[in-house]
C-alpha positions in Angstrom: 186.1 109.7 31.9 184.1 107.2 33.1 180.7 105.0 31.4 177.7 103.8 32.6 177.4 100.5 33.5 174.2 98.7 32.9 172.7 96.7 35.9 171.6 93.7 34.9 167.7 93.5 36.3 165.8 90.3 36.6 162.7 92.3 38.2 161.7 94.8 35.3 159.1 92.4 33.6 157.7 91.3 36.7 153.6 91.6 36.5 151.0 90.8 38.4 150.6 89.3 41.9 150.8 85.4 42.7 147.3 84.2 42.9 148.1 82.3 46.0 149.0 85.4 48.6 145.2 86.8 47.8 143.6 83.2 48.2 140.4 83.5 50.8 140.7 87.5 50.6 137.2 89.5 50.0 139.2 90.9 47.0 137.7 91.9 43.7 140.2 92.6 40.5 140.8 95.0 39.0 138.7 97.0 42.4 141.4 96.4 44.5 143.7 98.9 42.2 141.7 101.5 42.7 140.4 102.7 46.1 142.2 102.7 49.0 140.4 100.0 51.2 141.5 97.5 48.5 145.0 98.9 48.2 145.7 98.7 52.1 144.4 94.9 52.1 146.2 93.8 49.2 149.5 95.5 50.0 149.2 93.5 54.1 148.4 90.2 51.9 151.7 90.6 49.8 153.6 91.2 52.5 152.8 88.6 54.4 152.9 86.3 51.6 156.4 87.9 50.7 157.6 87.7 54.2 158.9 91.0 53.9 159.0 93.9 56.6 157.2 96.6 54.1 154.2 97.4 52.5 154.8 98.5 49.1 152.7 100.9 47.0 151.5 100.7 44.2 151.4 97.5 42.3 152.2 99.0 39.1 154.0 101.4 37.3 151.2 103.0 36.1 149.7 105.7 38.4 151.8 108.9 37.7 151.1 108.6 33.8 147.2 107.3 34.4 147.5 110.8 36.3 148.4 113.1 33.6 146.1 111.6 31.3 147.0 108.1 30.1 144.7 105.5 29.6 144.7 102.0 31.6 144.0 99.0 31.4 143.4 97.6 34.8 143.5 94.1 34.3 143.6 91.6 37.9 145.7 89.6 39.6 147.8 87.9 36.9 148.1 90.8 34.8 148.0 94.3 36.7 147.1 97.6 35.7 148.9 98.7 32.4 148.9 101.2 29.6 146.3 101.5 26.9 146.0 104.0 24.2 148.3 106.7 23.9 147.0 110.4 23.8 149.8 112.5 22.7 152.5 112.4 19.4 153.8 115.7 20.0 156.1 117.8 22.3 153.3 120.1 22.2 150.8 118.0 23.4 153.0 116.4 26.3 153.6 119.9 27.3 150.1 120.9 27.3 149.3 118.2 30.0 147.4 119.6 33.1 149.4 119.4 36.4 148.7 115.9 38.7 145.9 117.1 41.0 146.7 114.8 44.1 143.9 115.1 45.7 141.6 112.9 43.2 142.0 109.7 41.1 144.0 106.8 41.6 147.0 108.5 42.6 144.9 110.2 45.7 143.6 106.5 46.9 147.4 105.5 46.7 148.3 108.3 49.0 145.4 107.9 51.3 146.5 103.7 51.5 150.0 105.0 52.6 148.5 107.3 55.7 145.9 104.3 56.2 149.3 101.9 56.4 151.3 104.0 58.3 148.9 105.1 60.6 148.2 100.9 61.4 152.0 101.0 62.1 153.3 99.5 58.5 156.2 100.5 56.9 155.5 101.7 53.5 157.7 102.0 50.7 156.0 104.2 47.8 157.8 103.4 44.1 158.1 106.8 42.2 158.8 106.4 38.2 160.9 108.0 36.3 160.4 109.9 33.2 160.6 107.2 30.3 158.2 104.8 32.1 155.7 107.9 33.0 156.1 109.0 29.0 155.5 105.5 27.4 152.1 105.5 29.2 151.6 108.8 27.0 153.3 108.7 23.8 154.6 105.8 21.6 158.2 105.5 22.4 159.1 106.2 18.9 157.6 109.7 19.3 159.4 110.0 22.6 163.8 109.1 21.2 162.1 111.4 18.3 162.0 114.7 20.1 165.0 113.6 22.3 167.2 113.9 19.0 165.4 116.3 17.1 164.0 118.9 19.3 166.2 118.2 22.7 165.3 121.8 24.4 161.7 120.5 23.9 162.7 117.3 26.1 164.7 119.4 28.6 161.1 121.2 29.3 159.5 117.7 29.2 162.1 116.9 31.6 161.3 119.9 33.7 157.8 119.4 33.5 157.8 115.8 35.3 160.9 116.6 37.8 157.5 119.5 39.6 154.9 116.9 39.1 157.2 114.1 40.9 158.8 116.6 43.5 155.1 117.6 44.4 154.2 113.6 44.3 157.1 113.1 47.3 156.2 116.1 49.0 152.3 114.9 49.2 153.9 111.3 50.1 155.8 112.5 53.0 152.6 114.4 54.1 150.9 111.0 54.4 153.5 109.8 56.1 155.5 108.0 53.9 159.1 108.1 54.7 160.6 105.3 52.3 160.6 105.9 48.7 161.7 103.5 45.7 162.8 105.2 42.4 163.4 103.8 39.0 162.9 103.9 35.8 162.7 100.4 34.1 162.6 101.9 30.2 165.4 104.3 30.8 168.0 102.2 31.3 171.4 102.7 29.6 170.6 99.2 27.7 167.7 101.1 25.7 168.5 104.9 25.3 172.1 103.8 24.6 175.2 105.7 26.6 174.8 109.3 24.9 170.8 109.4 25.7 171.2 107.8 28.7 174.1 110.4 30.1 171.8 113.4 28.7 168.7 111.8 30.7 171.1 112.3 34.2 172.2 115.4 33.2 169.0 117.0 32.2 166.5 115.3 34.8 168.2 112.5 37.0 170.5 114.7 38.8 168.4 118.0 38.9 165.5 115.8 40.1 167.0 114.2 42.9 169.4 117.1 44.3 165.9 118.6 44.6 164.8 115.8 46.7 167.8 115.9 48.6 166.4 119.3 49.8 162.9 118.1 50.6 163.2 114.7 51.7 162.8 114.9 55.5 165.7 113.6 57.8 163.9 110.5 58.6 162.9 109.8 55.1 165.0 107.3 52.3 165.2 107.2 49.0 166.0 103.8 47.9 167.4 104.1 43.9 167.0 101.2 41.5 170.6 100.0 40.7 170.2 101.3 37.1 170.0 105.1 38.2 172.8 104.9 40.9 174.9 103.1 38.1 174.0 105.8 35.5 174.6 108.9 38.3 178.2 107.2 39.3 179.1 106.7 35.2 178.3 110.4 34.8 180.4 111.3 37.8 177.2 112.9 39.5 177.4 110.8 42.2 180.0 108.4 44.2 179.8 105.8 46.7 179.9 106.0 50.5 180.4 103.5 52.8 178.2 102.8 56.3 179.6 99.9 57.9 176.7 98.1 60.3 179.4 95.5 61.4 177.1 92.6 61.3 175.1 91.0 58.2 172.0 92.3 57.8 169.1 92.1 54.9 168.9 95.2 52.7 166.0 96.9 53.9 166.8 96.0 57.5 169.8 97.8 56.4 168.2 100.8 55.1 165.7 101.3 58.2 169.0 101.6 60.2 170.6 104.6 58.5 168.0 106.8 58.1 169.0 110.1 58.8 173.0 109.4 58.0 171.7 109.4 54.3 169.2 110.2 51.7 170.0 107.7 48.9 171.1 104.4 48.8 171.4 102.0 45.7 173.4 98.8 45.6 170.6 96.8 45.4 166.9 96.3 44.1 164.2 96.2 47.0 162.4 93.7 45.0 165.4 91.2 46.2 163.8 90.3 49.2 166.1 87.7 50.6 169.7 90.0 49.8 171.7 90.1 52.5 174.7 92.3 53.5 177.2 89.7 54.3 180.0 92.3 55.6 177.3 94.2 57.3 178.8 97.2 54.7 175.6 99.6 53.1 177.2 101.9 50.0 175.4 105.0 49.9 175.1 107.5 47.3 176.4 111.2 47.5 175.3 113.3 44.9 178.1 115.6 44.0 
């Protein structure tokens, strides 16, 4: 039996944006985080400042949790949006949260920004948060872990609820023109959950969720998995690596663009590692079993 290897992430605690990136722009914070017009301008500014090939949305990990009813402190350019007060303390309260309405609120503005950027010729990577990142917006972590340990059946129902919401998000984003997705769960790694809970998360959430994603992703779409997620799938024997040889050194994002249509998942490197180059030209894709 394999075991989950932890990926040492150096980007998990990065918050806010560089002030230099928005100097001279007519942007007000935190309003730039709330409207699609502000998001578009900010995304383009960050793309140019970071010298990347793509625009990335959103600029925080609070959008899905807020759409479920969570409270947000929007911050400024130095400290971006983050969770405020918790609104749930029990499994029942979590399960009673209303479905996300993708036509209103900040999550709707994110989708509008994606559409606007795509229509202007930009490549967009939409970040989607995993279950523990979302749950940490609405419930204190100790309550989440207690439910996981003491009420596993309820936890499975919570996972199913979140799967449905995120699948609807992927579908809505594709309708807005998004073809590149980035998925991660920074607070759901094996270093935080421990081996047993991390393995159960793969079994009850990650694997069934991604199997459904595999079905709904269009041929020209790709999901870039956080390496923590990729290693969890590999460690629980739910996926295997498959190599695609591009036969020349290439940047990671450029490599991902080249293999669209040949796979649905990659996960060997964090998308935030802008300078990473595949020196051997080999892209490792993930095949779900």
